[in-house]
N, C-alpha and C positions, 0 to 999 in steps of 0.2 A: 290871295290864293296864287300859287305859282302856275304859270302858264305851261301848257303841254300840247303836244301834237299827237293825236290818236294814230295808231298804226294797225294794220291788219295782221292778224296772227294765223299762221297755218298750223293745224293741229290734228291729231288723231285721237278719237275717244274709243277706249277699249272696253268692251262689254264682258264682264266676268261671268262665270257660271253661277247663277243665283246671286245677283248683285244685292248687297245690303244697302237699302235706300237711306238708312240713317247714318251711314258712315261718310266722313269727308273723302273726297277723291285723293289719289296719290298723283302728284304732278311730276313728270319727268322733263327736266330742262337740259338741253344740250349745251355744249361749249360754243364759243363764238364762231368757230370755223366749221362746225358740223351741222347736221340737219336732224330732224326728228327720227329719220330712219336708222340713225346710228345706234339706237337702243335695241334694234332687232326684236326678238320675241320676249325680252325681259318684262316689259309692261304686261303682256298677257299672262305670264307666269305669276307675277305679283298680284294681278287682278284675281286670278283663280284661287290663289292661296289666302288672300286677305278679304275677299268678297267686296273689295272696293273697286271703283272705276278709275283707273289711271288715265291721265291725259298727257300726251306728248306735245309740247308746244314749240313752235318754230318761230324764229325771228324775235324772241324776247331775249336780249343779250344780258347774261348774268356773268359778272366778272368773278371768276373763281381761280384766277392765275395766282393771286396772292391775297391773303387776308389782310395784311398790313400794307397801308398805302406806301410806306417807305420802301417796301420790298418790290413795289411796282415801278421799276426803274425805266427811264427812257430807252436805255440800252436793250432791255428785255422787250419793250414794245417795238423797237426797231427790228429786232430779229423776227418777230411775228409778222410785221409789215413786209419784210423781205420774203418770208415764206409765202405770204399771200400773193405778193407780186409775181413770184415764180409760178404759182399755181394758175394765175390769170394768163400768163404768157404761154404756159403749157396747154391750157384748154383751147387757146386761140389757134394753136398749131394742129389740133386734132382734125384730120380730114373729114369733110362732110360725108355722111352716110356710113361712117365707121361703126363697127360693132361696139356695143357698150363696154364689154369686158376688155376688149382691145384698147379702147379709149382710156379706160382707167389705168391700164398698165402703161400706156404711152405717157400719161401724166405722171405716174409713179416714177418711171425711169427718168423722166426730165427732172423731177424734183431731186432725186438722189444723185443725179449727175452734177447738180449745181449747188446743193446745200452744203454747209460746212460740216466737217467731221463731228463736231460737238453735237449737232442735231442727230446725226446718224447713230451716235453712241447711245442716245436715250430713246430712239424711235426705230423699231424694226419695221421692215417693209410690209409685213402682213397687217400690222396695226395701222400704218398710214394708208394702205390700200383700202381698208374697211371704212376709212373716214372720207374717201372720195365718193360722194354721192352725186350722181348726175341726172339731169333731166333733158330730154331731147327738145330742140326748138323746131319751129315750123320749117326752117331751111335745111333740116337734117343734121345740124351741128348739135353741140351740147352746152349747157350752162350748169354751174354748180347749184345744188339745191339750197345751200346756204347763201345768204346775201353777202358774198365775199367783198364786193366793192364797197358797200356801206360799212362793213367791219373794218376794212383797211383804212378808210377815211377817219373813222372814230378813234383808231389807235395812233394816229399821227401825233397826238399830244397826250402823254401819260398824265400830266398834271391836271388837265381838265377832264380826263376820262373818269376818274374815281375820287370821291371825297373820302376822308378818313371815316371809317365805320363808327357809328355811335349807337347807343341804346343797349338793351339787355334782353336776351331771350332766355326765360327760365324753364322752358319745357325740355323734354328729352331731345337730344341731338346726337347724330352719329356722323363722324367724318371718316370716310373710307379712302385710303390713299395707297398708292403703289410704293413699295420700298425701293424701287429703282427709278422713281420719278425724280427729275431734276429740281422739282419745286420744294423738296425737303419739308413737308408738312409738319413733322414733329418739332422742327425748330421754332414753329409758331404756336406751339401748344399753350403757352402762357397767354399769348394774345387772344387766341381762340376762346380759352376758358374765362377770360375776363368778360366776354360778351355772351358766351354760351356756358354757364357754370356747370351744367350737367352733361356737357359734351363727352362723347367717347371717341377716341382716336384709334382706329383699327387699321393696321398696315397689312398688306398682302405681299407675300414673297413673289418674286419673279414678275411683278407688275410694274409697268411704267406709268406715265400720266394717263393713258387709256386703260384704266383699271378694269372696267367691266368688259372690255374687249380682250385684254390679255389673259384674264383669269375669270371668265364668265361664271363658272360654277361657284367658286369661292365668293365672288362679289354678291351673287344672287342669294347664297345661303346667309351671308352676313346681313344683307338687306332684309330678308324675310324674318330672320330671328329678331332683328330690331323692331320691325313693324308689328310683330305678333307678341311682343313682350307684354 
C-alpha cells in the first residue's frame, strides 16, 4: 500500500432547505490558488435547487490546468510560480492594520504592475480581485486563505506534479469552460472523451478561466440543468 501523509481540510457544509438525506452531496473544489470562499453563494443556490448538501473543501489540490500531462509544461508551471511569488511579495508589503478592501486593492495593483501583458490579456482586474481572499493574523497583518507557499513549492517541478491520467469514468460528466480562457479546453476534447465517454463540453461566451466569476448566472444555470437532468 502506498504511503501517504494525512492533511487537515478546511471546509464549509451548506444546509439546503429540506435536505434530501438519500442524495449524495455536491462537492465544490477550488483551484490551487483560491480558497473555498471563491464560490460565493453558488453552493447555497445549488443546495436549495437540488436538495443536496454541497461541501466546499479547502486545501485539497485538484490539478485542472490541463487534462493532458503533455500540456502541463514547465513553462506554464513557471508562470504560475512567478504569479504566486509576486502575490507573496505583495502581501508582505501591506501595512499592519490596513483595511481589508484596501489591502486587496494594494495586492491587485502590485500584481498588475509587475505581471506580463499576456496575463493581463486573459485576466481582468475584477476577476483577479475576487480571487484575493485574505485572513487577518494576530499581529494585524494578512495571510492568504489559500496555502500559497505550499502550492508554489509543489509547482516547482511539473514532471513530478502530475502523472498521466488513467482509467475510465462512464457516468455523466460536464466540462464548463470559458471561451476566452487561455487553456483552450476544446482542443482537448478527444483526450477528455477517451476518459469520460459521456462528457459534455459547454463553453460560455465572455468568460475567461474564472468562468463562475465572470459569468455567474450562465455558469449556475448550466450547472443546475446538468445536476437536475
